C-alpha positions, 0 to 999 in steps of 0.5 A: 117407346114405353119409357118415354110414354111412362114419363109423360112425353110423346112416345117414340121407338128407337128404330135404329136401336131395334134394327141394331139389336136384331142384327146383333142377335141374328149374327149370334144365332146364325153362328150358334143355333144350327139353323134353329130359329128363336121366338121374338115377343113384340109389343103392338107398338113395335109392330106399328112403328117398325113393321118392316123390321118385324116382317124381316124377322118373320121372313128370316124364319123366326116366330113372332109372338105377342108381348101385349100392346104397350109394356103395361103392368097387366094386373093393374088393368080390368079384363075389358081393357086387357082384351082390347089391348090383346086384340089391338096387338094381335091386329098390329102384328098381323098387319106387319107380318101377315100372320096372327101370333099364337104365343104370348108373354106378359110385360114384366111377367105381370100376371100374379096368382090373384089375376088368373082370369087373365090367363083364361082370357089369353086361352081364348086368343092364343095357343100358348103363354109364357107369363107364369112365374113358378116358384116351386120352393113355395109350399102352396105350389104343390098342386099348381098343375090342377090350377089355372093356367095349367089345367086349361084345355087346348092351351099350353102354359110354358112357365118361367121357373125360379131358383132360390139363392142366398135369401128367399127373396132372391128368386133367380130367373134365367134371363134379363137382368138376372143373366146380366148381373149374376154368374154363368154358373148360377144361371146354369143351375137355374136352368137345370132346376127348370129341366129337372122339374119337367119343363123346358129351360128358357133364356129371355132377353130384351134388346137392351140386354146385350147391346153395349153402347147404351143405344136405348138410352133416353136422354136427360132432356126428355126427362126435364120436360116432365121432371119429378121424383118418379121420373128422376128415378127412372132416368137413373134406373136406366143404368140398371136396365141397359148399363150393367153386365151387357158385355157378359151376355154372349159369353154366358150364352156360349157357356150355356150352350155347352150344357143346353142345346137350343131347341128352336122357337117356343111354338115347337113345344105345342107338338111335344 
């Protein structure tokens, strides 16, 4: 949906690919997670285009959390636009599953430190958030716990910690493209770094990260409708997003499960 929207054509969700991605991840979870559930962060667009799928996921016992309305870069928007999109996404999820989400994660972790006002807004609408990318290797992060969002009352921030490898600009996260591109031992070390820093290690995946037949691929004919350099780059970048390392995801997860036990959906962290 968001790729087609971003290239200037009629937005559309690939319902077949979404259905298949849930079937595949559900099968893996049923075999490996000892009946413990997971958290699905979903945009408002998915809630509106595939409400039956979202309800099935919810009825299977998994947590449905918000991933904003569209997959937009939030820091580019003013606070009024952000709140409007938060509320629209919450309502769309409620209409699909009959329950409002209590958790949030920003698309592309797109809340930088100069937009802490966004976290203060999130605290009005959610009980927890997992959008903050925490780079403890940076000296100015020494007193981060005294800052927003970690010091907001009745609001839990579950950060995604990075670990530096090789070069300061290579800050590894334990999920997404990093999980596909880099070795299982590097992902393990990143998760250990998170645990040793006092936080819960997180694995995050997009539906396209583990499907292996390019089910989410947007064909060239769609790009030709509004052809320019930016859209041509997006067409080629699909190879990065959905074409490299997908077959390694589940073997890596099985390896990581030898070191870390899956704890369940993220909402359980509110009780700890």
